[in-house]
C-alpha positions as CSV (number, residue, x, y, z in Angstrom):
1,M,0.9,-67.8,22.7
2,P,4.2,-66.0,23.3
3,I,7.6,-67.4,22.2
4,T,8.3,-70.3,24.5
5,N,12.1,-70.3,24.2
6,N,14.1,-67.1,23.9
7,T,17.4,-68.7,23.3
8,P,18.5,-68.1,19.7
9,E,17.9,-71.3,17.6
10,K,21.5,-71.4,16.3
11,N,22.7,-71.4,19.9
12,V,20.4,-74.3,20.8
13,Q,21.5,-76.2,17.7
14,G,25.2,-75.7,18.7
15,L,24.4,-76.9,22.2
16,F,22.9,-80.2,20.9
17,N,25.8,-80.7,18.6
18,R,28.2,-80.4,21.5
19,I,26.3,-82.7,23.9
20,A,25.4,-85.3,21.3
21,G,28.1,-87.8,22.4
22,N,27.0,-87.7,26.0
23,Y,23.3,-87.2,25.5
24,D,22.1,-90.8,26.0
25,D,24.2,-91.4,29.1
26,M,23.2,-88.2,30.7
27,N,19.5,-88.7,29.9
28,N,19.7,-92.1,31.7
29,L,21.4,-90.4,34.6
30,I,19.1,-87.4,34.9
31,T,15.9,-89.4,34.5
32,L,17.2,-92.5,36.4
33,R,16.4,-94.4,33.2
34,T,12.7,-93.8,33.7
35,H,12.4,-92.1,30.2
36,R,12.4,-95.6,28.8
37,H,9.3,-96.6,30.7
38,W,7.6,-93.3,29.7
39,R,8.3,-94.1,26.1
40,K,7.0,-97.7,26.3
41,V,3.7,-96.4,27.9
42,T,3.4,-93.8,25.2
43,M,3.8,-96.4,22.4
44,K,1.0,-98.5,23.9
45,Q,-1.3,-95.5,24.2
46,M,-0.6,-94.4,20.6
47,A,-1.7,-97.8,19.2
48,L,0.1,-97.5,15.9
49,R,-0.9,-99.8,13.1
50,P,1.3,-101.9,10.8
51,G,2.0,-99.9,7.7
52,D,1.6,-96.5,9.3
53,F,3.7,-93.6,8.1
54,A,5.0,-91.4,11.0
55,I,7.4,-88.5,11.6
56,D,9.4,-88.1,14.8
57,V,10.2,-84.4,15.2
58,C,13.3,-83.4,17.1
59,C,14.2,-87.1,17.0
60,G,17.6,-86.6,18.6
61,T,19.6,-89.8,18.8
62,G,16.8,-91.8,17.4
63,D,15.4,-94.0,20.3
64,W,11.8,-93.1,19.7
65,T,12.3,-93.1,15.9
66,I,13.4,-96.7,16.2
67,A,10.5,-97.7,18.5
68,L,8.1,-96.2,16.0
69,A,9.7,-98.1,13.1
70,Q,9.4,-101.4,15.1
71,A,5.7,-100.6,15.8
72,V,4.7,-99.9,12.2
73,G,6.5,-103.0,10.8
74,P,8.1,-103.7,7.5
75,A,5.2,-102.1,5.6
76,G,5.5,-98.8,7.5
77,H,8.0,-96.1,7.5
78,V,9.3,-93.4,9.9
79,V,11.0,-90.0,9.2
80,G,13.3,-88.9,12.0
81,L,13.8,-85.1,11.8
82,D,16.3,-83.0,13.8
83,F,18.3,-79.9,13.3
84,S,21.4,-81.3,15.0
85,K,23.8,-83.0,12.6
86,E,25.7,-84.7,15.4
87,M,22.6,-86.1,17.0
88,L,21.5,-87.4,13.6
89,A,24.9,-89.1,13.2
90,I,24.3,-91.1,16.4
91,A,20.8,-91.9,15.3
92,K,22.1,-93.2,12.0
93,R,24.5,-95.6,13.8
94,K,21.6,-96.8,16.0
95,V,19.3,-97.4,13.0
96,E,22.0,-99.4,11.2
97,A,22.7,-101.5,14.3
98,A,18.9,-102.2,14.5
99,N,18.9,-103.1,10.8
100,L,16.1,-100.6,10.2
101,E,17.6,-98.6,7.3
102,D,14.7,-99.7,5.0
103,R,12.1,-98.3,7.5
104,I,13.7,-95.1,8.7
105,T,14.7,-91.9,6.8
106,L,16.7,-89.4,8.9
107,V,16.4,-85.8,7.8
108,Q,18.2,-82.6,9.0
109,G,15.4,-80.0,9.2
110,D,13.5,-77.4,11.1
111,A,10.7,-78.4,13.4
112,M,9.2,-74.9,12.9
113,S,8.7,-75.5,9.2
114,L,8.4,-79.2,8.3
115,P,9.5,-79.9,4.7
116,Y,6.4,-82.0,4.0
117,P,3.0,-81.3,2.5
118,A,-0.3,-81.4,4.4
119,D,-2.0,-84.7,5.1
120,Y,1.2,-86.7,4.6
121,F,1.7,-88.8,7.8
122,D,-0.5,-91.0,10.0
123,A,1.2,-89.8,13.2
124,A,3.6,-87.2,14.5
125,T,5.7,-87.4,17.7
126,I,8.0,-85.2,19.6
127,G,10.0,-86.3,22.6
128,F,11.8,-83.8,24.9
129,G,12.1,-81.3,22.1
130,L,9.1,-79.0,22.4
131,R,10.6,-76.9,25.1
132,N,13.7,-76.3,23.0
133,V,12.1,-74.8,19.9
134,P,11.5,-71.0,19.6
135,D,7.7,-71.3,19.3
136,A,6.1,-74.5,20.6
137,S,2.7,-73.5,19.2
138,Q,4.2,-73.2,15.7
139,V,5.7,-76.7,15.9
140,L,2.4,-78.2,17.1
141,S,0.6,-76.4,14.2
142,E,3.2,-77.9,11.8
143,M,2.8,-81.4,13.3
144,T,-1.0,-81.1,13.0
145,R,-0.7,-79.8,9.4
146,V,1.3,-82.8,8.1
147,I,-0.9,-85.6,9.5
148,H,-4.0,-87.0,8.0
149,S,-7.5,-86.4,9.4
150,G,-7.8,-88.8,12.3
151,G,-4.1,-88.9,12.7
152,Q,-2.4,-88.5,16.1
153,V,0.1,-86.1,17.6
154,A,2.0,-87.3,20.6
155,C,4.3,-85.2,22.8
156,L,6.4,-86.6,25.6
157,E,8.0,-83.8,27.6
158,T,9.5,-83.0,31.0
159,S,6.9,-81.2,33.2
160,Q,6.4,-79.6,36.6
161,P,4.6,-81.4,39.4
162,T,1.7,-79.3,40.8
163,Q,1.6,-80.7,44.3
164,P,3.6,-78.2,46.4
165,I,5.8,-80.6,48.3
166,I,6.5,-82.8,45.3
167,H,7.3,-79.6,43.3
168,L,9.8,-78.5,45.9
169,G,11.6,-81.8,45.7
170,W,11.5,-81.7,41.9
171,Q,13.0,-78.2,42.0
172,I,15.8,-79.3,44.3
173,Y,16.6,-82.3,42.1
174,F,16.7,-80.4,38.9
175,N,18.8,-77.6,40.4
176,L,21.4,-80.4,41.0
177,V,21.3,-81.5,37.4
178,P,23.9,-79.0,36.1
179,M,26.3,-80.0,38.9
180,M,25.8,-83.7,38.2
181,T,26.7,-83.1,34.6
182,K,29.7,-81.0,35.5
183,L,31.0,-83.9,37.5
184,A,30.1,-86.5,34.9
185,V,31.0,-84.8,31.6
186,H,32.5,-81.5,32.7
187,N,29.7,-79.6,31.0
188,Y,27.9,-77.2,33.4
189,Q,26.7,-74.5,31.1
190,D,24.8,-76.6,28.5
191,Y,23.0,-78.7,31.0
192,A,22.2,-75.6,33.0
193,Y,20.3,-74.4,29.9
194,L,18.4,-77.7,29.7
195,Q,17.5,-77.5,33.4
196,R,16.3,-73.9,32.9
197,T,14.1,-74.8,29.9
198,T,12.5,-77.6,31.9
199,A,11.7,-75.2,34.8
200,E,10.4,-72.4,32.5
201,F,8.3,-74.5,30.1
202,V,4.5,-74.4,30.2
203,T,2.4,-76.5,32.5
204,A,0.6,-79.7,31.5
205,E,-2.7,-77.8,31.4
206,Q,-1.3,-75.0,29.3
207,L,0.2,-77.5,26.9
208,K,-3.2,-79.1,26.5
209,T,-4.6,-75.7,25.6
210,M,-1.8,-75.3,23.0
211,F,-2.7,-78.7,21.5
212,Q,-6.3,-77.5,21.1
213,E,-5.3,-74.2,19.7
214,A,-3.2,-76.0,17.1
215,G,-6.5,-77.7,15.9
216,L,-6.2,-81.0,17.7
217,H,-9.3,-82.6,19.3
218,D,-9.7,-85.3,22.0
219,V,-6.7,-83.9,23.7
220,T,-5.6,-85.9,26.8
221,Y,-2.5,-86.0,29.0
222,R,-1.0,-88.5,31.4
223,Q,1.6,-87.5,33.9
224,F,4.5,-89.8,35.0
225,D,6.4,-89.9,38.2
226,L,4.3,-87.4,40.1
227,G,4.4,-84.9,37.2
228,A,8.1,-85.1,36.3
229,A,7.1,-85.8,32.7
230,T,3.8,-85.7,30.8
231,L,2.5,-87.4,27.7
232,H,0.0,-85.3,25.6
233,L,-2.1,-86.9,22.9
234,G,-4.4,-85.3,20.4
235,R,-6.1,-86.1,17.0
236,R,-6.6,-84.1,13.9
237,P,-10.4,-84.0,13.4
238,Y,-12.1,-85.1,10.2
239,P,-13.5,-82.2,8.1
240,G,-16.8,-80.9,9.5
241,H,-16.0,-82.0,13.0
């Protein structure tokens, strides 16, 4: 699979450091708050167990990390990993406000090379981050590597509707996103990049194939809001399967 994002990683890191303070508000605006519903559905389909150990890759400001920690309970633990220091600072404040410091460890690190041994976690998640890494296939391989056999990988990502009329409406809306952000937070260029990565990322079917190529089995996906976002799930097989 070719490189999925040609923007230099340092540039992307700088972008997320710049937009960290407005990220949550703009995410609510751009998705009309539907990202919260997408995440709730995802959590139900993952069916995490109390005591599970999970990693949330590209954790950003920590919303999914916190949801995972609440799901695994006091006996479980979650690592939230991101390369943006400013995003992690906001996540830290959220974790403290939720009184979950004992269940969550926040780490500044590289999704392309996770600093953990193989077979370490029960589950690995990534939300709205896969389109921003240099090589999505490499990140999926790393997420597969660090989970146990039978463990689950979940990816929630913006997607592209396949129905022509819906796709046209989707294109019109997302072309307005940079202008919306220019009016709201006076930041056109950074959100133009995010709009472009959404438009250029792989289709849901292509991402399913990438999951399988990373070594995951039982790969399924579910689309939300006529294809505006897609949840992919896959499991690492047991040896011999």
